[in-house]
TORZAVO-271303 format. One record per residue (C-alpha): x negated, y negated, z negated. Coordinates in steps of 0.05 Angstrom, whole numbers, padded with zeros to 5 digits, always signed. Each point is the difference from the previous one (the first is absolute). Layout:
N
XYZ...
This chain:
312
-00004+00003-00004-00055-00051-00001-00011-00003+00069+00065-00033+00027-00002-00052-00062-00074-00028+00028+00026-00036+00060+00048-00047-00047-00053-00003-00048-00037-00020+00045+00042-00054+00027+00023-00021-00081-00074-00023-00007-00007-00041+00064+00066-00029-00004-00032-00021-00077-00062-00025+00027+00032-00042+00044+00052-00023-00043-00056-00019-00055-00048-00030+00056+00056-00047+00018+00018-00017-00068-00077-00029-00004+00003-00032+00057+00062-00039-00024-00027-00009-00064-00068-00028+00021+00033-00036+00060+00039-00045-00051-00068-00017-00028-00026-00022+00066+00041-00067+00020-00041-00037-00045-00066+00005+00010+00017+00000+00076+00024-00064-00026-00066-00019-00042-00044+00019+00059+00033-00039+00063-00040-00053+00000-00055-00038+00048-00070+00025-00006-00019-00069-00038+00058+00006-00049+00002+00032-00069+00048+00058-00011+00069-00029-00017+00004+00000-00090+00062-00014+00003+00077+00024+00026+00034-00047+00055+00042-00038-00065-00070-00017-00025-00001+00045-00062-00073+00032-00013+00010+00073+00009-00007+00042-00052+00007+00076-00027-00034+00064+00027-00067-00003+00037-00009-00073-00009+00073-00019+00018-00026+00035+00072+00049+00058+00011+00084-00029-00008+00043-00037+00055-00012-00061+00020+00047-00031-00047-00025+00002-00070+00039+00017-00061+00005-00074-00012+00048-00007+00074+00039+00051-00013+00022-00010-00071+00077-00034+00007+00002-00073-00027+00013-00019-00061+00072-00023+00002+00010-00068-00007+00023-00033-00070+00073-00024-00009+00017-00071+00017+00023-00038-00058+00070-00028+00010+00009-00066+00031+00015-00060-00038+00080-00021+00006+00007-00062+00039-00012-00066-00028+00054-00059+00009-00046-00057+00036+00000-00066-00050+00044-00047+00006-00053-00057+00031-00020+00050+00053+00044-00037+00044-00044-00072-00011-00071+00035+00006-00045-00011+00056-00005+00061+00044-00055+00038-00006-00062-00012+00046-00010+00045+00054-00069+00050-00009-00062-00037+00035-00015+00027+00066-00079+00013+00017-00028-00050+00041+00003+00012+00077-00036+00050+00038-00017+00039-00070+00039+00068-00004+00041+00008-00070-00040+00047-00045+00032+00069+00001-00005+00050-00057-00062+00060+00001+00033+00058+00025-00035+00067-00004-00006+00037+00067+00036+00069-00008-00040+00054+00001+00041+00064+00015-00032+00070+00017+00017-00011+00078+00035+00056+00049-00062+00027+00019-00020+00012-00068+00076+00029-00017-00011+00048+00058-00068+00026-00008+00007+00015-00078+00066+00036+00012-00028+00039+00065-00065+00010-00028+00016+00060-00049+00043+00037+00058-00057+00000+00041-00050+00014-00048+00050+00073-00021+00017+00016+00074-00088-00001+00010-00011+00047-00068+00055+00039+00022-00023+00012+00070-00075+00006-00027+00026+00062-00054+00053+00029+00058-00069-00003+00041-00049+00025-00038+00035+00051-00054-00033+00015-00070-00067-00010+00021-00051-00040-00029-00014-00053+00044+00068-00022-00021-00017-00035-00056-00042-00041+00044+00042-00017+00044+00050-00019-00045-00047-00049-00038-00015-00032+00061+00060-00015+00030+00029-00057-00043-00071-00031+00017+00006+00003+00070+00073-00025-00015-00018-00064-00026-00069-00007+00042+00059+00009+00056+00036-00056-00033-00055-00056-00013-00022+00011+00072+00059-00014+00035+00011-00064-00042-00071-00029+00008-00037+00044+00050-00051+00028-00068-00021+00050-00019-00022-00012-00073-00074+00031-00013+00039+00023-00087+00042+00050+00046-00041+00021+00056-00062+00012-00027+00028+00036-00064+00050+00043+00045-00060+00017+00038-00046+00015-00054+00067+00036-00033+00025+00053+00053-00069+00017+00013-00020+00020-00065+00070+00031-00022-00001+00042+00071-00072+00024-00040+00037+00026-00049+00065+00018+00039-00062+00054+00039-00020+00026-00063+00071+00035-00022+00022+00062+00034+00068-00012+00049-00039-00061+00042+00003-00004+00072-00052-00058+00020-00067-00003+00003-00028-00043-00046-00073-00020+00046+00040-00006+00066+00036-00063-00052-00053-00043-00009-00028+00007+00068+00065-00012+00019+00014-00056-00039-00083-00032+00037+00029+00025+00059+00059-00047-00003-00032-00052-00034-00059+00004+00050+00047-00006+00056+00037-00068-00024-00054-00029-00021-00025+00011+00077+00064-00035+00019-00007-00063-00046-00070-00007+00022+00027-00004+00075+00064-00044-00025-00012-00028-00053+00064-00049+00004+00047+00059+00016-00029+00054-00046-00003-00025-00077-00051+00021-00043+00057+00036-00052+00022+00040+00047-00068+00030+00006-00009+00022-00078+00078+00019+00011-00021+00055+00050-00051+00032-00050+00054+00020-00043+00044+00021+00064-00061+00035+00030-00008+00043-00072+00076+00025-00003+00008+00004+00078-00071+00041-00001+00024+00037-00046+00043+00056+00043-00060-00014+00055-00020-00035+00061+00060+00007+00043+00044-00030-00059-00048-00056-00007+00005-00016+00081+00069+00003-00005+00013-00042-00059-00047-00052+00029+00027+00006+00064+00070-00003-00030-00015-00072-00029-00021-00029+00062+00056+00019+00038+00050-00021-00051-00035-00067-00004-00005-00003+00061+00075+00003+00024+00014-00036-00061-00045-00073+00041+00029+00016+00070+00066-00001-00030-00013-00068-00033-00029-00018+00061+00058+00029+00048+00052-00038-00047-00035-00070+00008-00009+00012-00081-00089-00009+00011-00051-00005+00046-00057+00045+00026-00038-00041-00049+00041-00009-00059-00028+00065-00059+00039+00042-00035-00005+00038-00064-00025+00065+00024+00000+00036-00074+00065+00022-00007-00011+00033+00071-00069+00036-00024+00043+00030-00058+00053+00023+00036-00046+00033+00056-00035+00020-00061+00063+00027-00033+00016+00043+00054-00061+00042+00024+00001+00014-00087+00073+00022+00011-00019+00045+00065-00066+00024-00029+00042+00027-00060+00058+00033+00031-00053+00031+00054-00035+00031-00064+00066+00011-00038+00022+00040+00060-00066+00039+00009-00005+00026-00079
């Protein structure tokens, strides 16, 4: 009786694994928007240290984790104090009719604008920020669930789940300000390489750590060559991101590395040509290439994981 019970049990394990991975993606996705908001600044500007309403960020990880709106923004406004009862109308004095009329208020000289009360500029969270806050947890949950479904209960799945929220954060920042911060790209590359080294030592892994390291060096060198050929079209942040993506793709071999890198270029080119066709950009316009690199690498990792799962 153990034979027929095997496949349903395996199916339940996979379903539980996918559900846990999706839940992880949703929870971490809730913490990504604040970091994306704080990092989405121009290169010569400091990281944002206050919410859109001007309140300083506090909380976990020195205020780096959470939604863009702080607790003070989401707290209900205090109730207004009750108004005192109005005084009853009084009768005018008897000599009111004999009094001279009151002088009109003084008018400013000609050419001088009357003073206006100082009004603070409104600082609500923009519609774009609110949309990102609501969308990111869903996207991160779908990505983590797809990685779990393709990889299965293998050690490298923990590496993919740890890297997925950081990759989503990088895509958001690059899309907003065309920038890939070093504080994200370099730790992502080093952390992915180190964790895959640990995963390679655990029984059941389906990749190779040496090819992962070589893949990171190869893809990083390729992007560095493109940067030297056309610095205005390829940012140095893309080169650093290629190190991490090359490590992830190289885990499954050179074929997956080529497919993932090619998919990123294909998606970026299709997007750029689409903008030109719609006359929303010119051939000299720059686009954020990081999101397309990440989506292409995700496609390569999914294909590599599926190929190893079906072969086993």
